[in-house]
C-alpha positions as CSV (number, residue, x, y, z in Angstrom):
1,M,57.4,-292.8,115.7
2,T,60.8,-291.4,116.5
3,I,63.3,-292.1,119.4
4,R,62.5,-289.3,120.7
5,S,59.4,-289.4,120.8
6,A,58.9,-292.8,122.5
7,V,61.7,-290.7,124.8
8,I,59.0,-288.3,125.7
9,A,55.5,-290.9,125.8
10,A,57.7,-293.0,127.7
11,A,58.4,-290.3,130.3
12,M,54.7,-288.5,130.2
13,G,53.3,-292.3,130.9
14,S,55.9,-292.7,134.0
15,T,54.9,-289.4,135.3
16,L,51.3,-290.1,134.9
17,I,51.8,-293.5,136.6
18,A,53.6,-292.2,140.1
19,S,51.2,-289.3,140.2
20,R,48.3,-291.8,139.9
21,N,50.0,-293.9,142.9
22,L,50.7,-290.4,145.4
23,S,47.5,-290.2,144.7
24,A,46.0,-292.6,146.2
25,Q,48.5,-293.3,148.6
26,E,47.1,-289.7,149.7
27,A,43.4,-291.0,150.0
28,G,44.6,-293.4,152.1
29,A,46.2,-291.4,154.4
30,R,43.3,-289.2,154.7
31,T,41.4,-292.3,155.5
32,V,43.5,-293.7,158.0
33,P,42.0,-293.3,161.8
34,Q,43.9,-291.0,164.1
35,T,44.5,-292.9,167.6
36,K,43.3,-291.3,170.9
37,S,45.5,-291.8,173.6
38,R,43.5,-293.8,177.2
39,W,45.5,-291.8,179.7
40,E,44.4,-288.4,180.7
41,F,46.0,-285.9,182.8
42,L,44.6,-282.7,184.6
43,A,46.7,-280.2,187.3
44,L,43.6,-278.9,189.1
45,S,42.2,-276.0,191.3
46,G,39.2,-275.7,193.7
47,T,38.0,-275.4,197.1
48,L,37.2,-277.8,200.2
49,V,33.9,-277.1,202.1
50,P,34.0,-278.4,205.4
51,T,29.8,-279.3,206.3
52,G,28.5,-281.2,209.6
53,S,30.7,-281.4,212.1
54,E,34.1,-280.6,210.2
55,R,32.9,-276.6,210.2
56,D,33.9,-276.6,214.0
57,V,37.2,-277.9,213.2
58,L,38.4,-277.1,209.4
59,K,38.5,-273.7,208.1
60,R,37.4,-273.4,204.4
61,A,40.8,-274.1,202.2
62,D,41.9,-273.9,199.0
63,V,42.6,-277.2,196.9
64,S,45.4,-277.9,194.7
65,A,44.8,-281.8,192.7
66,A,46.7,-283.9,190.1
67,Q,44.2,-286.0,188.9
68,L,45.3,-289.5,186.2
69,T,42.8,-290.7,183.8
70,F,42.8,-293.8,181.8
71,L,39.8,-294.8,179.4
72,V,38.5,-298.3,180.1
73,R,36.1,-297.5,177.1
74,P,34.9,-294.2,176.0
75,A,32.0,-294.4,178.5
76,V,34.0,-295.8,181.5
77,A,37.3,-294.4,183.2
78,L,39.3,-295.6,186.3
79,T,40.3,-292.1,188.2
80,S,43.2,-291.4,190.7
81,T,43.2,-288.2,192.3
82,I,45.4,-286.8,195.0
83,G,44.7,-283.4,196.6
84,W,46.4,-281.0,199.0
85,A,44.0,-278.8,200.8
86,R,45.2,-275.5,202.9
87,S,43.1,-275.2,205.7
88,R,43.4,-273.8,209.5
89,D,42.4,-275.8,212.8
90,V,39.8,-272.8,214.0
91,S,38.9,-275.5,217.3
92,I,42.5,-273.6,218.7
93,G,42.8,-270.0,219.7
94,D,45.5,-269.2,217.3
95,N,44.0,-271.5,214.5
96,P,47.2,-273.1,213.4
97,K,47.9,-273.8,210.1
98,L,46.7,-277.3,208.9
99,D,47.1,-279.8,205.7
100,V,44.6,-281.6,204.6
101,F,45.7,-284.4,201.7
102,T,43.5,-286.8,200.2
103,Y,44.7,-289.5,197.7
104,D,41.8,-292.0,196.3
105,V,41.1,-294.3,193.2
106,G,37.0,-294.3,191.7
107,A,35.0,-294.8,188.5
108,E,33.9,-292.4,186.2
109,V,31.3,-292.9,183.5
110,R,30.8,-290.4,181.0
111,A,27.8,-289.4,179.0
112,P,28.6,-289.1,175.2
113,G,29.1,-285.8,174.1
114,R,27.0,-282.9,173.3
115,N,28.1,-280.6,170.6
116,L,26.3,-277.1,171.0
117,G,27.4,-275.7,167.5
118,E,30.4,-276.0,165.4
119,S,32.8,-275.1,168.2
120,F,30.8,-276.0,171.6
121,S,30.5,-279.2,173.3
122,I,29.4,-280.6,177.0
123,A,30.2,-284.1,178.5
124,P,28.5,-284.8,181.8
125,F,29.9,-287.1,184.4
126,A,29.1,-288.9,187.8
127,G,31.8,-291.6,189.5
128,T,32.4,-292.6,192.9
129,G,35.5,-294.1,194.9
130,V,37.3,-294.7,197.7
131,G,40.5,-293.7,199.4
132,G,42.7,-291.9,202.2
133,R,42.2,-288.2,203.8
134,S,45.6,-287.2,206.1
135,Y,45.5,-284.2,208.6
136,N,48.5,-282.2,209.4
137,Y,49.8,-279.3,211.6
138,R,52.2,-278.1,209.7
139,K,54.0,-276.1,212.9
140,L,53.0,-278.1,215.3
141,D,54.1,-281.1,216.9
142,V,51.4,-283.5,216.4
143,D,51.7,-286.2,215.0
144,A,49.2,-287.0,211.6
145,T,45.8,-288.3,212.1
146,H,44.6,-291.0,208.6
147,N,41.6,-292.0,208.3
148,L,39.2,-294.3,205.5
149,A,37.4,-291.7,203.1
150,G,35.2,-292.2,200.4
151,Y,33.5,-289.7,197.6
152,A,30.6,-289.2,194.9
153,T,31.4,-287.0,192.2
154,A,29.4,-285.2,189.6
155,G,30.1,-282.8,186.8
156,A,31.0,-281.8,182.8
157,E,33.7,-280.9,181.0
158,F,32.0,-278.5,178.6
159,G,35.1,-277.7,175.3
160,V,35.8,-275.2,172.7
161,R,37.8,-276.0,169.6
162,R,40.9,-278.4,171.4
163,V,40.3,-276.6,174.8
164,H,38.6,-278.6,177.6
165,L,37.0,-277.1,180.8
166,R,36.4,-279.9,183.6
167,L,34.3,-279.2,186.4
168,E,33.5,-281.1,189.3
169,A,32.4,-281.7,192.4
170,R,33.2,-284.4,195.0
171,D,31.4,-285.0,198.3
172,Y,33.0,-286.7,200.4
173,L,32.0,-288.8,203.5
174,T,35.5,-289.7,206.0
175,G,36.8,-290.9,208.9
176,F,37.3,-288.0,211.1
177,K,39.4,-289.0,214.2
178,P,40.1,-285.7,216.4
179,L,43.4,-283.6,215.8
180,S,44.9,-283.4,218.9
181,G,44.6,-287.4,219.3
182,T,42.3,-287.9,222.2
183,G,38.6,-288.4,221.9
184,A,36.2,-290.5,219.7
185,G,36.2,-290.5,216.3
186,L,33.5,-288.7,214.3
187,T,32.3,-289.2,211.0
188,G,33.1,-285.7,208.7
189,N,31.6,-284.6,205.6
190,D,32.4,-281.8,203.0
191,V,32.6,-280.9,199.7
192,V,35.3,-280.4,196.9
193,V,35.1,-278.8,194.0
194,L,37.7,-278.8,191.5
195,A,38.5,-277.0,188.0
196,G,40.9,-278.0,185.5
197,L,41.6,-277.7,181.7
198,R,43.4,-279.8,179.3
199,I,44.0,-279.6,175.5
200,G,42.6,-282.4,173.8
201,T,40.4,-283.6,170.5
202,R,38.2,-281.7,169.6
């Protein structure tokens, strides 16, 4: 074997070894699972629908909310939500504007997601939580009232590839102090319906 032949053979051997190592690295990279974040943030919008005694005081209102969720495990989540509803006090003649603020934390149980074809999925959930509810006139010189609140929730998250639509209905039971500051407190009830989009993994 000539020196030239030996050099060519050595080069071909090195190239073959490097190619095998690269192929092994690529195969190993494909088997590494992707880590899914345990935190979720969602901006939602919806409506607050007063029921019971609240219908005599509050007007149906648009709601904006921010929701932060921590996944304890795939089927259990802790969720904190802050919401702002733009309502009016219908018990007063000129129906003054009334801001309704809700802030709460709760636990959520999520069922495993179910695929509805190649691109569609659905994952129902239910939960409960506690927090507070504040009522504040936007322009009247009246002190805000603050109340304890609890809720039960149910809904589902619908997925189309990486786009997820969360639909949620919450039934709130709250203390309801007279907004004028006089009289006995009542128990109020209302339903809040929320919807929001997020981009996630399939």
